[in-house]
N, CA and C of each residue as an Amber inpcrd file, in Angstrom:
protein
   705
 -16.5860000  69.0230000   5.7200000 -17.0110000  67.8670000   6.4660000
 -17.2520000  67.8220000   7.7150000 -18.7300000  68.7220000   8.0130000
 -18.7380000  69.0480000   9.1300000 -19.6130000  67.8190000  10.2370000
 -19.2420000  68.0220000  11.6530000 -19.9120000  66.9880000  12.5880000
 -21.1550000  66.7610000  12.3340000 -22.2320000  67.7540000  11.8240000
 -23.4830000  66.9230000  11.3550000 -23.5490000  66.3540000  10.0380000
 -22.8970000  66.6640000   9.4040000 -22.8220000  65.5350000   8.0340000
 -22.1890000  64.6290000   8.2520000 -21.0580000  64.3980000   8.7720000
 -20.4320000  62.7630000   9.4950000 -21.3080000  61.9230000   9.9610000
 -22.1410000  62.5840000  11.1760000 -23.0170000  61.6680000  11.7620000
 -24.0580000  61.3390000  11.1040000 -24.5990000  62.5090000   9.9400000
 -25.8680000  61.6390000   8.4610000 -25.2480000  60.8640000   7.7830000
 -24.1310000  60.5190000   7.3280000 -23.5090000  59.6930000   6.3490000
 -23.3580000  58.2220000   7.4700000 -22.8260000  58.2140000   8.8260000
 -22.6690000  57.3400000   9.7490000 -23.8370000  56.6940000   9.8000000
 -25.0410000  57.3890000  10.1150000 -26.3240000  56.9840000  10.4230000
 -26.9830000  56.7000000   9.4370000 -26.7280000  56.5890000   8.2490000
 -27.5750000  56.0470000   6.9930000 -26.8630000  54.8380000   6.5350000
 -25.3230000  55.0450000   6.6700000 -24.9480000  53.8090000   6.7340000
 -25.0380000  52.8390000   7.5780000 -25.2580000  53.1050000   8.8300000
 -25.7780000  52.0550000   9.6180000 -27.2830000  51.8820000   9.3660000
 -28.3840000  52.4940000   8.7650000 -29.5190000  52.0280000   8.2350000
 -29.3310000  51.3750000   7.1190000 -28.6680000  51.3030000   6.3660000
 -28.5010000  50.5400000   4.7390000 -27.9550000  48.8590000   5.6260000
 -27.0280000  48.8670000   6.1810000 -26.6130000  47.7320000   6.4720000
 -27.6780000  47.2960000   7.7410000 -28.2380000  47.4700000   8.2880000
 -29.6110000  47.0680000   9.3780000 -30.6710000  46.5430000   8.3570000
 -30.5510000  47.2770000   7.3050000 -32.4120000  46.8730000   6.6260000
 -31.2260000  46.0230000   4.8540000 -29.8350000  45.1360000   5.2860000
 -29.3920000  44.3650000   4.5530000 -29.3520000  44.9000000   2.9130000
 -29.1120000  46.1350000   2.8540000 -28.8630000  46.6200000   1.6430000
 -27.5260000  46.7450000   0.9350000 -27.0060000  46.1510000  -0.0500000
 -25.7300000  46.2500000  -0.1980000 -24.9190000  48.0060000  -0.3310000
 -23.6570000  47.6980000  -0.3910000 -23.1470000  49.2530000  -0.2170000
 -22.9380000  49.6130000  -1.8610000 -22.7600000  51.0170000  -1.7140000
 -22.8650000  51.6390000  -2.9960000 -21.1470000  52.1850000  -3.4490000
 -21.0640000  52.8490000  -4.2990000 -19.7320000  53.5310000  -4.5820000
 -19.8070000  54.9780000  -5.1420000 -18.7390000  55.7020000  -5.2760000
 -18.5180000  56.8210000  -5.7200000 -17.6710000  56.9310000  -6.5680000
 -17.8200000  57.1810000  -7.9470000 -19.2650000  57.7740000  -8.5940000
 -20.1430000  56.3630000  -8.4040000 -21.2360000  56.9010000  -8.4260000
 -22.7190000  56.1100000  -8.2290000 -22.6340000  55.0120000  -9.1520000
 -21.9620000  55.7700000 -10.7280000 -22.3890000  54.5390000 -11.4590000
 -20.9590000  54.7860000 -12.1370000 -19.8450000  53.5510000 -11.8970000
 -18.4860000  53.3270000 -11.9170000 -18.2800000  53.2900000 -13.5430000
 -17.1590000  53.7360000 -13.6090000 -17.1300000  54.0790000 -15.0620000
 -15.5890000  53.5620000 -15.7840000 -15.4170000  52.9430000 -16.6300000
 -13.9620000  52.9180000 -16.9220000 -12.8300000  53.8610000 -16.7190000
 -11.5660000  53.3050000 -16.3180000 -10.4450000  53.8720000 -15.8420000
 -10.7380000  55.2260000 -15.0280000 -12.0530000  54.9220000 -14.0500000
 -12.3430000  56.2010000 -13.0600000 -12.1070000  55.5260000 -11.8280000
 -11.1390000  55.7490000 -10.9710000 -10.8460000  55.5620000  -9.5650000
 -12.3680000  55.5160000  -8.6680000 -12.6290000  54.1090000  -8.3230000
 -13.8680000  53.7590000  -7.3710000 -13.6540000  53.6920000  -6.0270000
 -14.5760000  54.2760000  -5.1100000 -14.4290000  53.6020000  -3.8600000
 -15.8800000  53.6230000  -3.1640000 -15.7770000  52.6430000  -1.9940000
 -16.6760000  52.2000000  -1.6080000 -17.3640000  53.3780000  -0.7090000
 -18.9430000  53.6750000  -0.6460000 -19.9460000  54.6080000   0.3440000
 -20.5870000  54.3220000   1.1010000 -20.8770000  54.2880000   2.2940000
 -21.5590000  53.6140000   2.9800000 -22.9140000  54.2220000   2.7970000
 -23.2210000  55.5440000   2.7100000 -24.5330000  56.1460000   2.4310000
 -24.9380000  55.6690000   1.2090000 -24.6410000  54.9130000   0.1210000
 -24.7160000  54.8870000  -0.8830000 -25.3000000  53.4700000  -1.2960000
 -26.0240000  53.4210000  -2.2270000 -27.0200000  51.9820000  -2.8780000
 -26.1000000  51.8340000  -4.1460000 -25.7160000  50.4790000  -4.5830000
 -25.5470000  50.2280000  -6.3730000 -26.8730000  51.1280000  -6.6350000
 -26.5600000  51.8910000  -7.9980000 -27.4070000  52.2570000  -8.9480000
 -29.0380000  51.5230000  -9.0970000 -28.3890000  50.2780000  -9.9140000
 -29.1930000  48.9490000 -10.4970000 -30.6130000  48.8530000  -9.4850000
 -29.3400000  48.5890000  -8.1170000 -30.4110000  47.6250000  -7.1390000
 -31.4040000  48.6900000  -6.5950000 -30.9310000  50.0660000  -6.2280000
 -31.7510000  51.1160000  -6.2310000 -32.7430000  51.3130000  -6.6570000
 -32.7160000  51.3500000  -8.0420000 -33.6690000  51.8610000  -8.9120000
 -34.7170000  50.2910000  -9.1290000 -34.4260000  49.1050000  -8.7540000
 -34.9140000  47.9240000  -8.7700000 -36.0830000  48.2960000  -7.9820000
 -35.2290000  48.0160000  -6.8650000 -35.9350000  47.9300000  -5.3070000
 -36.4760000  49.0740000  -4.9100000 -36.1870000  50.3440000  -5.2110000
 -36.6020000  51.7020000  -4.6210000 -36.6660000  51.6910000  -3.1580000
 -35.3950000  51.1720000  -2.5430000 -35.1680000  51.1710000  -1.4210000
 -34.7180000  52.5830000  -0.6780000 -34.2650000  53.4700000  -1.4020000
 -34.2870000  54.9280000  -1.1090000 -35.4240000  55.6050000  -0.2830000
 -36.6870000  55.1890000  -0.8600000 -37.8340000  55.7240000  -0.1730000
 -38.7620000  54.6970000   0.7540000 -38.9880000  55.3380000   1.4930000
 -39.6260000  54.7240000   2.4990000 -40.9130000  54.4240000   2.8210000
 -41.6530000  54.4560000   1.7180000 -42.9870000  53.8380000   1.4670000
 -43.3270000  53.9270000   0.0860000 -44.8310000  53.1000000  -0.2540000
 -45.1460000  53.1070000  -1.5740000 -45.2380000  54.5940000  -2.1220000
 -45.7510000  55.5580000  -1.5820000 -46.0540000  56.6010000  -1.7450000
 -45.2720000  57.3350000  -2.5160000 -44.4260000  57.2060000  -1.5320000
 -43.1790000  58.2950000  -2.2710000 -42.5470000  57.7140000  -3.1750000
 -42.1210000  56.0870000  -3.3630000 -42.0440000  55.6460000  -4.4120000
 -42.6090000  56.0030000  -5.7730000 -43.9670000  55.8810000  -5.6000000
 -44.8800000  56.0650000  -6.6860000 -44.3300000  57.9560000  -6.8260000
 -44.4730000  58.3770000  -6.2410000 -44.2760000  59.7310000  -6.3940000
 -42.7550000  59.9840000  -7.4820000 -42.3230000  59.4320000  -6.9470000
 -40.7650000  59.7220000  -7.3540000 -40.7450000  59.0300000  -8.9030000
 -41.1020000  57.8460000  -9.2290000 -41.2410000  57.2700000 -10.5570000
 -42.4540000  58.5790000 -11.1210000 -43.0520000  58.6350000 -10.7500000
 -44.2600000  59.6710000 -11.3180000 -43.3010000  60.8360000 -12.0290000
 -42.7240000  61.3900000 -11.2080000 -41.9250000  62.6430000 -11.6930000
 -40.6130000  62.4450000 -12.7500000 -39.6730000  61.2890000 -12.4050000
 -39.2210000  60.8080000 -13.3960000 -39.4290000  60.3110000 -14.8090000
 -40.9100000  60.4690000 -15.0420000 -41.5090000  59.6150000 -16.0840000
 -41.8590000  60.8390000 -17.2600000 -41.6260000  62.3610000 -16.7620000
 -41.6510000  63.2780000 -17.7520000 -40.5460000  64.1660000 -17.2370000
 -40.2380000  65.0780000 -18.3150000 -39.5490000  66.3680000 -18.0980000
 -39.8940000  67.7600000 -18.5720000 -39.6230000  68.3320000 -17.3590000
 -39.9520000  69.8850000 -17.4960000 -38.9450000  70.2640000 -18.5440000
 -38.9930000  71.2960000 -18.7890000 -38.3200000  72.2110000 -20.1330000
 -37.2770000  72.8530000 -19.4590000 -36.2060000  72.2620000 -19.8290000
 -34.9580000  73.1770000 -18.9860000 -34.5700000  72.5560000 -17.6860000
 -34.8400000  71.2700000 -17.1310000 -34.5430000  70.8350000 -15.8500000
 -33.5720000  70.2210000 -15.9010000 -32.5150000  70.4120000 -14.4710000
 -31.7770000  69.7360000 -14.0610000 -32.0760000  69.0160000 -12.9790000
 -31.6930000  67.5090000 -13.3340000 -32.4180000  66.5180000 -12.2520000
 -31.3990000  65.2950000 -12.1370000 -30.6470000  65.3000000 -10.9300000
 -29.9900000  64.0400000 -10.6880000 -30.2720000  62.8630000 -10.3480000
 -30.6110000  61.8700000 -11.2630000 -31.5400000  60.9680000 -11.4850000
 -30.4630000  59.9320000 -10.3360000 -29.6300000  59.9540000 -10.5960000
 -28.3220000  58.9470000  -9.7920000 -28.5080000  59.4250000  -8.4660000
 -28.1150000  60.5000000  -8.1100000 -28.2440000  60.8370000  -6.8470000
 -29.9330000  60.3680000  -6.0180000 -30.8350000  60.5190000  -6.9850000
 -32.2250000  60.3540000  -6.2570000 -32.0550000  59.1420000  -6.3030000
 -32.1380000  58.0210000  -7.1410000 -32.1230000  56.6820000  -6.2100000
 -31.0470000  55.8980000  -5.0410000 -29.9410000  56.3480000  -5.5270000
 -28.7480000  55.8100000  -4.9920000 -28.1700000  56.6820000  -3.8620000
 -28.1020000  57.6960000  -3.4100000 -27.7180000  58.4930000  -2.3950000
 -28.6520000  58.4850000  -1.2180000 -28.4370000  57.8530000  -0.3060000
 -29.3290000  58.1940000   1.1970000 -29.2580000  59.5830000   1.5970000
 -28.0680000  60.3920000   1.0940000 -28.5270000  61.5960000   1.9430000
 -29.0160000  62.6140000   0.6700000 -29.4250000  62.3110000  -0.4080000
 -30.3870000  63.4470000  -1.0480000 -30.9140000  63.7130000  -0.7710000
 -31.4600000  65.3290000  -0.7730000 -31.9300000  66.1160000  -0.3300000
 -33.6350000  66.0340000  -1.2030000 -33.2290000  65.6560000  -2.5470000
 -34.5190000  65.0990000  -3.5920000 -35.0320000  63.8700000  -2.7910000
 -34.3530000  63.1490000  -2.5960000 -35.1100000  61.4050000  -1.8950000
 -35.9860000  61.7480000  -0.7270000 -35.3960000  62.8920000  -0.1530000
 -35.9400000  63.5850000   1.2500000 -36.9830000  64.1320000   1.2390000
 -37.4170000  64.8110000  -0.0760000 -38.5470000  65.3990000  -0.3750000
 -39.6630000  64.3350000  -0.7700000 -39.4540000  63.3820000  -1.3990000
 -40.2570000  62.3560000  -1.6280000 -40.7210000  61.7830000  -0.5690000
 -40.1530000  61.5020000   0.1530000 -40.1940000  60.2680000   1.3150000
 -40.5510000  61.7900000   2.3430000 -40.7890000  62.8450000   2.5960000
 -41.3420000  63.4380000   3.0240000 -42.6880000  64.0730000   2.6360000
 -43.0740000  64.0050000   1.4240000 -44.6590000  64.6680000   0.8280000
 -45.3060000  63.7720000  -0.3050000 -44.3990000  62.3810000  -0.0940000
 -45.0430000  61.3350000  -1.2840000 -46.6840000  60.9100000  -0.9520000
 -46.8870000  60.9480000   0.1140000 -48.1480000  60.6780000   0.4740000
 -49.0810000  61.6350000   0.6140000 -48.7750000  62.8370000   0.5660000
 -49.6030000  64.0390000   0.1360000 -49.8400000  64.0010000  -1.1880000
 -48.7720000  63.8500000  -2.1910000 -49.2360000  63.6320000  -3.5670000
 -50.2890000  63.0850000  -4.0110000 -50.3090000  61.7870000  -3.1730000
 -51.3160000  60.6700000  -3.4050000 -52.7690000  61.1930000  -3.1750000
 -52.6050000  61.9890000  -2.2210000 -53.5880000  62.2360000  -1.6410000
 -54.4070000  63.7270000  -1.2270000 -54.5570000  64.4900000  -2.3700000
 -54.9270000  65.8260000  -2.4060000 -55.7310000  66.5560000  -0.9560000
 -56.5610000  65.8090000  -0.6040000 -57.5090000  65.9870000   0.5880000
 -56.7920000  65.9940000   2.1170000 -55.6360000  64.7890000   1.9940000
 -54.5760000  64.8320000   3.1420000 -53.4190000  66.1220000   3.1100000
 -53.0160000  66.5870000   1.7530000 -52.5260000  67.6280000   1.7550000
 -52.7860000  68.6130000   1.9360000 -53.9590000  69.1270000   1.5410000
 -55.1720000  69.9830000   1.8750000 -54.9990000  70.3780000   3.6600000
 -55.5550000  69.2870000   3.9300000 -55.6300000  69.4300000   5.8560000
 -53.9960000  69.5240000   6.3970000 -53.0150000  68.9610000   5.7840000
 -51.6950000  69.1060000   6.0940000 -51.4910000  70.3560000   6.1550000
 -51.6660000  70.9890000   4.7100000 -51.2240000  72.5660000   4.6800000
 -51.8040000  73.5870000   5.5410000 -53.3170000  73.2620000   5.6970000
 -54.1760000  74.4550000   6.6620000 -53.3910000  74.3500000   8.0060000
 -52.7780000  72.8000000   8.3990000 -52.6410000  72.6440000   9.8040000
 -51.0300000  73.4800000   9.7950000 -50.3350000  73.1260000   8.7470000
 -49.0920000  74.0290000   8.9920000 -48.7650000  75.4780000   8.9520000
 -50.2290000  76.1760000   8.1030000 -50.2740000  77.3520000   7.7640000
 -51.8000000  77.5930000   7.3420000 -52.4870000  77.9250000   9.0030000
 -53.9700000  78.1290000   9.0750000 -54.3160000  79.2070000   7.5990000
 -53.5800000  80.4240000   7.9320000 -53.9010000  81.7450000   6.8390000
 -53.8060000  80.9740000   5.6200000 -53.3900000  79.9130000   5.0830000
 -53.6300000  79.4470000   3.5740000 -55.0270000  79.5470000   3.1790000
 -54.9080000  80.4670000   1.6800000 -56.1130000  80.3040000   0.9660000
 -56.6250000  79.4690000  -0.1530000 -57.8400000  79.0770000  -0.2630000
 -57.7950000  78.2820000  -1.1760000 -57.7310000  76.7580000  -0.5390000
 -57.8640000  75.4870000  -1.6790000 -57.7980000  74.2300000  -1.0630000
 -56.2660000  73.7800000  -2.2680000 -55.8330000  72.7450000  -1.6970000
 -54.7400000  72.2520000  -2.6310000 -55.2000000  71.4040000  -3.1220000
 -54.9960000  71.5560000  -4.8610000 -55.1800000  70.7960000  -6.0380000
 -54.4300000  70.0710000  -6.6630000 -52.9930000  69.9960000  -6.0420000
 -52.0760000  69.5800000  -6.5080000 -50.8140000  69.5750000  -5.7330000
 -49.7790000  68.5370000  -5.5540000 -48.8060000  68.7270000  -5.5930000
 -47.3910000  68.2400000  -6.8540000 -46.4040000  69.2550000  -6.4940000
 -45.5450000  69.2110000  -7.5690000 -44.4730000  69.1850000  -7.3770000
 -43.4060000  67.9410000  -7.7220000 -41.8560000  68.0120000  -7.2950000
 -40.9630000  68.7910000  -8.2660000 -40.2110000  68.7040000  -8.0020000
 -38.4470000  69.8640000  -8.6780000 -39.3720000  70.6300000 -10.1010000
 -40.4800000  71.4970000  -9.2980000 -41.4840000  72.2080000 -10.2910000
 -40.8320000  73.5930000 -10.7300000 -40.7010000  74.3190000 -11.8610000
 -40.5490000  75.3640000 -12.1250000 -41.6110000  75.9540000 -13.1120000
 -42.1740000  77.2500000 -12.9030000 -43.3420000  77.6580000 -13.8050000
 -42.7720000  78.0430000 -15.0150000 -41.2160000  77.9450000 -14.7770000
 -41.0130000  78.6220000 -16.3340000 -39.3640000  78.4420000 -16.3120000
 -38.7680000  77.7480000 -16.4070000 -37.2900000  77.5870000 -16.1460000
 -36.2720000  78.9070000 -17.5050000 -35.5410000  79.5160000 -17.3690000
 -35.1400000  80.3790000 -18.3840000 -36.1150000  81.4350000 -18.7120000
 -37.2550000  81.5390000 -18.5490000 -38.4200000  82.5700000 -19.0060000
 -38.0320000  83.6220000 -18.4350000 -37.6920000  85.0820000 -18.8950000
 -37.9710000  85.8580000 -18.3920000 -39.0360000  86.8370000 -17.9180000
 -40.1470000  86.1760000 -18.1520000 -41.4210000  86.9300000 -17.5140000
 -41.5940000  86.3240000 -15.9960000 -40.6710000  85.2100000 -15.5440000
 -40.5540000  84.7670000 -14.2650000 -39.2230000  85.1520000 -13.9340000
 -38.4530000  84.2620000 -13.3670000 -37.3230000  84.6690000 -12.8850000
 -35.9150000  84.7970000 -13.9500000 -36.0570000  83.9760000 -15.0380000
 -35.2070000  84.0500000 -16.3870000 -33.6510000  83.0960000 -15.7360000
 -33.9030000  82.3910000 -14.8060000 -33.2050000  81.3220000 -14.5030000
 -33.3840000  79.5630000 -14.0280000 -32.8390000  79.0170000 -13.8620000
 -33.2890000  77.8180000 -13.4440000 -33.5100000  77.2000000 -12.4190000
 -34.4000000  78.2180000 -11.6120000 -34.5760000  78.0300000 -10.1090000
 -35.7800000  77.3280000 -10.2510000 -35.8700000  76.3370000  -9.2180000
 -36.9900000  75.5330000  -8.7930000 -37.5480000  75.5090000  -7.6220000
 -38.7110000  74.6570000  -7.5110000 -39.0410000  74.4380000  -6.0670000
 -38.9850000  72.6570000  -6.0570000 -38.3940000  72.3300000  -4.8050000
 -38.3980000  71.1650000  -4.1850000 -39.4030000  70.5410000  -4.3820000
 -40.6290000  71.1740000  -3.8010000 -41.9800000  70.4880000  -3.9050000
 -42.7950000  71.6160000  -4.1400000 -43.7840000  71.8030000  -4.3930000
 -44.8070000  72.7000000  -4.6520000 -46.6880000  72.3680000  -4.2900000
 -47.0460000  73.1410000  -3.2750000 -48.6620000  73.2520000  -3.7850000
 -49.1120000  74.3900000  -4.1250000 -49.9250000  73.5780000  -5.2620000
 -50.5880000  74.4930000  -5.5400000 -52.1950000  74.7030000  -5.3080000
 -52.5570000  75.7810000  -4.9140000 -53.9610000  75.9380000  -4.3330000
 -54.9720000  76.5510000  -5.7030000 -56.1940000  76.4010000  -5.4280000
 -57.1470000  76.6550000  -6.1650000 -57.7960000  77.9120000  -5.3120000
 -57.9530000  78.7560000  -5.8460000 -58.3850000  80.3170000  -4.9620000
 -60.0550000  80.6600000  -5.3800000 -60.5790000  81.1860000  -4.7150000
 -62.0300000  81.2030000  -4.5660000 -62.6240000  82.1410000  -6.1810000
 -61.4700000  82.8990000  -6.3250000 -61.5550000  83.9270000  -7.6390000
 -61.3270000  83.5960000  -8.9380000 -61.2600000  81.8260000  -8.5260000
 -60.6600000  81.5810000  -9.9700000 -59.0040000  81.3720000 -10.3870000
 -58.4250000  81.9940000  -9.8530000 -56.9330000  82.0890000  -9.8080000
 -56.2970000  80.8930000  -9.2570000 -54.9140000  81.1140000  -8.8420000
 -54.3710000  79.7590000  -8.1630000 -53.2770000  80.6840000  -7.2630000
 -52.8750000  79.7990000  -6.0430000 -51.8630000  80.0740000  -5.3770000
 -50.8200000  79.3780000  -5.4470000 -49.6220000  79.3120000  -4.4960000
 -48.5950000  78.3510000  -4.7770000 -47.6640000  78.5610000  -3.4000000
 -47.7690000  77.1740000  -3.0690000 -46.5120000  77.5390000  -1.6250000
 -45.3260000  76.6950000  -2.2510000 -44.1090000  77.2140000  -2.3090000
 -42.9590000  76.6470000  -2.6840000 -42.1060000  76.3980000  -1.5170000
 -41.4360000  74.9880000  -1.7560000 -40.9030000  74.6520000  -0.7040000
 -39.1280000  74.6050000  -1.2020000 -38.3770000  74.9670000  -0.2610000
 -36.8230000  74.4250000  -0.1270000 -36.7040000  73.6820000   0.8620000
 -36.4120000  72.2420000   0.1510000 -36.0780000  71.3450000   1.3140000
 -34.5080000  70.5950000   1.3720000 -33.7500000  71.0510000   2.2760000
 -32.6220000  70.9900000   2.5090000 -32.2510000  69.5890000   3.6230000
 -30.9440000  69.1510000   3.0950000 -30.9710000  67.9090000   4.3340000
 -29.5620000  68.1100000   4.9430000 -28.2830000  67.7380000   4.1840000
 -27.0390000  67.6100000   4.7910000 -25.8290000  68.9630000   3.7840000
 -26.6500000  69.4820000   3.0680000 -26.0400000  70.8690000   2.0860000
 -25.4480000  71.6110000   2.8380000 -24.1520000  71.8580000   2.1130000
 -23.4020000  73.3110000   3.1190000 -23.6420000  74.1700000   2.4080000
 -24.1300000  75.7220000   3.2200000 -24.3470000  76.5460000   2.1660000
 -23.1380000  77.1590000   1.8840000 -23.1120000  77.7240000   0.4640000
 -21.9430000  78.6320000  -0.2330000 -22.2090000  79.8430000  -0.7330000
 -21.3000000  80.9200000  -0.9290000 -21.6580000  82.0020000  -1.3320000
 -21.7570000  81.6430000  -2.6350000 -22.7240000  82.1220000  -3.4090000
 -22.9020000  82.6060000  -4.5960000 -23.0020000  83.9770000  -5.1170000
 -22.5830000  84.4840000  -6.3730000 -22.6310000  85.6450000  -6.9320000
 -23.4990000  85.4610000  -7.9540000 -24.7650000  86.1920000  -8.1080000
 -25.8080000  86.3160000  -9.0570000 -25.1260000  86.5120000 -10.6040000
 -25.4210000  86.3190000 -11.5100000 -25.2720000  86.7480000 -12.7740000
 -25.4840000  88.0090000 -13.2540000 -24.6220000  89.0090000 -13.8380000
 -24.9940000  90.4950000 -13.7760000 -25.8220000  90.8180000 -14.6390000
 -26.1270000  89.7360000 -15.6930000 -26.8820000  90.1710000 -16.5970000
 -28.4640000  90.0220000 -16.2510000 -28.5610000  88.9370000 -15.0540000
 -29.8400000  88.6590000 -14.4050000 -30.1380000  89.2890000 -13.3790000
 -28.9400000  90.3580000 -12.4730000 -29.3970000  90.7620000 -11.0650000
 -30.1730000  91.7270000 -11.6750000 -30.5340000  92.9870000 -12.4560000
 -31.6650000  93.4880000 -12.9840000 -33.0120000  92.8420000 -12.5920000
 -33.2480000  91.7600000 -13.1760000 -34.3780000  91.3250000 -13.1730000
 -34.8500000  90.8690000 -11.7810000 -33.5730000  89.9030000 -11.0130000
 -34.0050000  89.8510000  -9.5000000 -34.2550000  91.0350000  -9.0580000
 -33.3810000  92.2530000  -8.8800000 -33.7320000  93.3700000  -8.1450000
 -35.1830000  93.8630000  -8.4530000 -35.5840000  93.8790000 -10.0850000
 -36.6290000  94.3160000 -10.0130000 -38.1460000  93.6930000  -9.4850000
 -37.6520000  92.3840000  -9.5440000 -39.0000000  91.6480000  -8.5380000
 -39.1810000  91.6820000  -7.3580000 -37.7610000  91.7970000  -6.9010000
 -37.4150000  92.2800000  -5.0910000 -38.3070000  93.5960000  -4.8030000
 -37.9250000  94.8530000  -5.6310000 -38.4200000  96.0590000  -5.3940000
 -39.8410000  95.9280000  -5.6540000 -40.7500000  95.5030000  -6.4010000
 -41.5870000  95.3230000  -6.6470000 -42.7050000  94.5450000  -5.7910000
 -41.9170000  93.6370000  -5.2050000 -42.5970000  92.8830000  -3.9570000
 -43.1240000  93.8460000  -2.8000000 -41.6730000  94.9120000  -2.7340000
 -42.2280000  95.7770000  -1.2410000 -41.9690000  95.1380000  -0.0970000
 -41.1830000  94.1680000  -0.0440000 -41.0870000  93.5890000   1.2030000
 -39.3860000  93.5060000   1.9660000 -38.7640000  93.4920000   0.9550000
 -37.2970000  93.5790000   1.1990000 -36.7740000  95.0760000   1.9720000
 -35.7590000  94.9510000   2.7330000 -35.2560000  96.7540000   2.8510000
 -34.2470000  97.1290000   2.1930000 -33.5350000  98.3270000   1.8890000
 -32.6120000  98.2050000   0.8840000 -31.3560000  97.5460000   1.4980000
 -30.9800000  97.4850000   2.5250000 -29.9420000  96.9200000   3.4490000
 -30.2390000  95.3020000   2.8610000 -31.4160000  94.9350000   2.9330000
 -31.3010000  93.4440000   2.2060000 -30.9830000  92.9020000   1.4450000
 -31.4220000  93.9950000   0.1280000 -30.8940000  93.7380000  -1.0700000
 -29.6180000  93.7770000  -1.6380000 -28.6860000  94.8780000  -0.8110000
 -27.2990000  94.7240000  -1.0140000 -26.8280000  93.9700000  -0.3670000
 -27.1260000  93.1140000   1.0060000 -26.3600000  92.2660000   1.7570000
 -26.4810000  90.6450000   1.0140000 -27.9800000  90.6050000   0.3060000
 -27.6280000  88.8500000  -0.5140000 -26.7180000  88.8140000  -1.1870000
 -25.6240000  89.7820000  -1.7540000 -24.7960000  89.4720000  -2.7840000
 -23.6100000  89.0640000  -1.6250000 -23.3660000  89.4280000  -0.5150000
 -22.5730000  89.2150000   0.0920000 -22.5990000  87.8360000   1.0820000
 -23.6880000  87.1500000   1.0870000 -23.9430000  86.1420000   1.7000000
 -24.3190000  84.7240000   1.4830000 -24.2970000  83.8780000   2.0710000
 -24.7510000  82.4500000   1.4560000 -26.3470000  82.3660000   1.0710000
 -27.0300000  83.1770000   0.8340000 -28.6080000  83.2400000   1.2160000
 -29.0990000  83.2650000  -0.3270000 -27.9350000  83.6680000  -1.2780000
 -28.3850000  84.2070000  -2.5210000 -29.3250000  82.7960000  -2.9140000
 -28.9050000  81.6470000  -2.8690000 -30.1150000  80.5000000  -3.4950000
 -31.3190000  80.7230000  -3.0300000 -31.3040000  80.6220000  -1.4800000
 -32.7680000  80.6950000  -1.0540000 -33.4970000  81.9940000  -1.3050000
 -33.0450000  83.1540000  -1.6420000 -33.4890000  84.3990000  -2.1190000
 -33.8880000  84.3080000  -3.4210000 -33.1330000  83.6070000  -4.0670000
 -34.0890000  83.0800000  -5.5500000 -35.1280000  82.2830000  -5.5520000
 -35.3440000  81.2290000  -4.8610000 -36.6130000  80.3980000  -4.5080000
 -37.3560000  81.7740000  -4.0220000 -37.3000000  82.2050000  -3.1320000
 -38.0860000  83.3020000  -2.8630000 -38.6560000  84.2180000  -3.8610000
 -37.8480000  84.7670000  -4.8410000 -38.2650000  85.5630000  -6.2140000
 -38.9130000  84.9840000  -7.0050000 -38.5560000  82.9760000  -7.3440000
 -39.4240000  82.7020000  -7.9250000 -41.0780000  82.4830000  -7.3060000
 -41.2370000  82.5990000  -6.2770000 -42.6050000  82.9080000  -5.6050000
 -42.8720000  84.2140000  -6.2390000 -42.5260000  85.3550000  -6.0710000
 -42.8740000  86.6530000  -6.1060000 -42.9440000  86.4230000  -7.8650000
 -41.8670000  86.1850000  -8.4070000 -42.3250000  86.2880000  -9.7920000
 -43.7390000  85.7030000 -10.4610000 -44.1480000  84.4730000 -10.0090000
 -45.1300000  84.0090000 -10.0810000 -46.3760000  85.1020000 -10.0270000
 -46.3740000  85.2950000  -8.7530000 -47.2100000  86.3280000  -8.1410000
 -47.7420000  87.9480000  -9.3360000 -46.5550000  88.1490000  -9.5520000
 -46.4300000  89.5300000 -10.4290000 -46.3460000  89.5850000 -11.9730000
 -46.7710000  88.0640000 -12.4130000 -47.2060000  87.7550000 -13.5030000
 -48.0580000  88.1070000 -14.2290000 -48.0310000  89.0860000 -15.4980000
 -48.7920000  89.6820000 -15.9170000 -49.9680000  88.7480000 -16.3480000
 -50.3380000  87.1570000 -16.5660000 -51.3680000  86.6770000 -16.6710000
 -52.0800000  86.7240000 -15.6520000 -51.9020000  86.9810000 -14.2050000
 -52.4530000  87.1670000 -12.9560000 -53.1350000  85.7190000 -12.8140000
 -52.6310000  84.7440000 -13.4670000 -52.7180000  83.3300000 -13.1090000
 -52.8640000  83.2380000 -11.7490000 -51.5440000  83.7650000 -11.0310000
 -51.1350000  83.3610000  -9.6000000 -51.3140000  84.6690000  -8.3770000
 -52.2770000  84.3390000  -7.7810000 -52.7130000  85.8530000  -7.0970000
 -52.1880000  85.7970000  -5.2440000 -51.7660000  84.7520000  -5.1920000
 -50.8660000  84.3030000  -3.7560000 -50.0910000  83.4920000  -3.5380000
 -49.0570000  84.0950000  -2.7360000 -47.7710000  82.7810000  -2.9350000
 -47.1750000  82.8470000  -1.6070000 -46.4690000  81.8610000  -1.2020000
 -45.6060000  81.5750000   0.1080000 -44.1680000  80.6760000  -0.4250000
 -43.2610000  80.9210000   0.5890000 -42.2010000  80.5290000   0.0340000
 -41.5280000  79.3070000   1.7980000 -41.2860000  78.3890000   1.6570000
 -41.0580000  77.7820000   2.8110000 -39.8070000  77.2790000   2.7710000
 -39.0810000  77.4900000   3.8580000 -37.4760000  76.4190000   3.7720000
 -37.8480000  75.4070000   4.9370000
C-alpha cells in the first residue's frame, strides 16, 4: 500500500461521502460465512448498478452499459469492480472516453489533437477490446485494450490506437508462459523496433503486461488478412 494508493483511497472515500453515497464493503458482494469489512472507496453493488454513481456523466454510464450488454469471446471482465469500486481503472476508462464513444466526430478531433500524425478518421471507440483472445493468429493470450480507437484509412484498411489505462495498480513482475513466448518473440522480431537487450530484459522487469499490449497492436498490423495496416499503443 503505497502513499499514492492511500491518498487515492482517501480521496475517493471523501468524494463518496461528500456526494451522499453509502459505503460499500469488501467483498463487494457479501457472501455467507465470509468476513465483511467496510471500505470507504467502494459503493454497495446494487446501489451502484441502479444509480450509476461510479460514472461522472451520462455518456460514460451509457458506454459502460453498452459494453456490458455483450461478451467478446473469451473475455474476462470484473463487473463488480466496474460498478462499485471507485478505484477501478476500467470505470476510469469509461469516464475518460465515454463522451468520445458517443460522438465519433469529437473522438476524431481529440485523437488528431493528441497524436497529429494519426492517419485516417476515427470510426469507432471500443472498450475492453481484443481482435481475438487466445487466437494464435494474433497474440494467442487474453490480452486486450482498455479502450481502442478504430481508424478508417484511405486505402480501405483500418488502423488501431490501443490504450492501456492504469489508475492505482501496482506493477508486478510477471513471467511469460513458456509455450507462448516463441509467438511473442516472433511478433517482436518481425516488428524490428526492439533491441536484442530489450527482448531479453522484458522478462526480468515489471513491464511484461505493457509489452504484451504493445505486441497485441503489432500482431494486428502483422495479421495475414492485412485488415489493419497502421497501429499505435498508448499508455
